[in-house]
C-alpha positions in Angstrom: 30.4 1.2 -5.7 28.1 0.0 -8.2 29.5 -3.2 -8.0 28.2 -3.6 -4.5 24.8 -2.5 -5.5 24.5 -5.1 -8.3 25.4 -7.8 -5.8 23.0 -6.9 -3.1 19.7 -7.1 -5.2 19.5 -10.8 -4.6 19.7 -10.2 -1.0 16.9 -7.5 -0.9 14.7 -10.0 -3.0 15.0 -12.6 -0.4 14.5 -10.3 2.7 11.4 -8.8 0.6 10.1 -12.5 0.4 10.7 -13.3 3.8 9.2 -10.2 5.3 6.1 -10.7 3.1 5.5 -14.3 4.8 6.6 -13.0 8.5 3.8 -10.4 8.1 1.2 -13.0 7.0 2.2 -15.4 10.0 1.8 -12.3 12.4 -1.5 -11.6 10.8 -2.7 -15.1 11.1 -1.5 -15.1 15.1 -3.2 -11.6 15.9 -6.6 -12.6 13.9 -6.5 -15.8 16.0 -5.9 -14.3 19.4 -8.1 -11.3 19.0 -10.9 -11.7 16.5 -11.8 -15.6 16.8 -12.2 -15.2 20.2 -14.2 -11.9 20.3 -16.7 -13.0 17.6 -16.6 -16.5 18.5 -15.7 -17.7 15.0 -13.2 -20.5 13.6 -9.8 -19.6 13.6 -8.2 -18.9 10.2 -5.1 -20.3 8.3 -1.7 -19.0 7.1 -3.2 -18.5 3.5 -6.4 -17.1 4.6 -4.2 -14.7 6.5 -2.3 -13.7 3.4 -5.9 -13.1 1.5 -7.0 -11.0 4.3 -3.9 -8.8 4.0 -4.3 -8.5 -0.2 -7.8 -7.6 0.5 -7.2 -5.0 2.7 -4.6 -3.4 0.8 -7.0 -3.4 -2.3 -10.0 -1.8 -0.1 -7.7 0.5 1.8 -4.7 1.6 -0.3 -4.5 5.3 -1.3 -4.8 5.9 -5.1 -3.4 9.6 -4.5 -0.8 9.3 -7.2 -3.1 8.4 -10.0 -5.5 11.4 -9.1 -2.6 13.7 -8.7 -1.3 12.5 -12.0 -4.9 13.2 -13.6 -5.2 16.6 -12.1 -1.8 17.6 -13.0 -2.2 16.7 -16.8 -5.3 18.8 -16.8 -3.9 21.8 -15.5 -1.3 21.8 -18.0 -3.6 22.7 -20.6 -4.5 26.0 -19.1 -2.8 29.3 -18.7 -0.4 30.0 -15.7 -3.1 32.2 -14.3 -5.9 30.0 -14.4 -3.6 27.2 -13.1 -2.8 29.2 -10.1 -6.3 30.0 -9.3 -7.2 26.4 -9.6 -4.2 25.3 -7.2 -5.7 27.9 -4.8 -9.0 26.6 -5.1 -8.1 22.9 -4.5 -5.9 24.4 -1.3 -9.4 26.0 -0.1 -11.1 23.1 -0.3 
């Protein structure tokens, strides 16, 4: 079973790269079909579509895991009663 997993990882890498480029191409097509017509702007090329995807990932991605880690490390210094009270306060908000 372990040997099968070791043989499959190059396939996953190739599929991941292919999916990345496919999503960029779909973004380019959708942008040129909608935004260029609605706002009367010029069409974008493939690399500009990839940059739009990267920018949207940076701007709109959730940083929930970072805040959760900070909050849990902060709560670990308190007694169990205080931790439970703070958890209840967080749930109420």
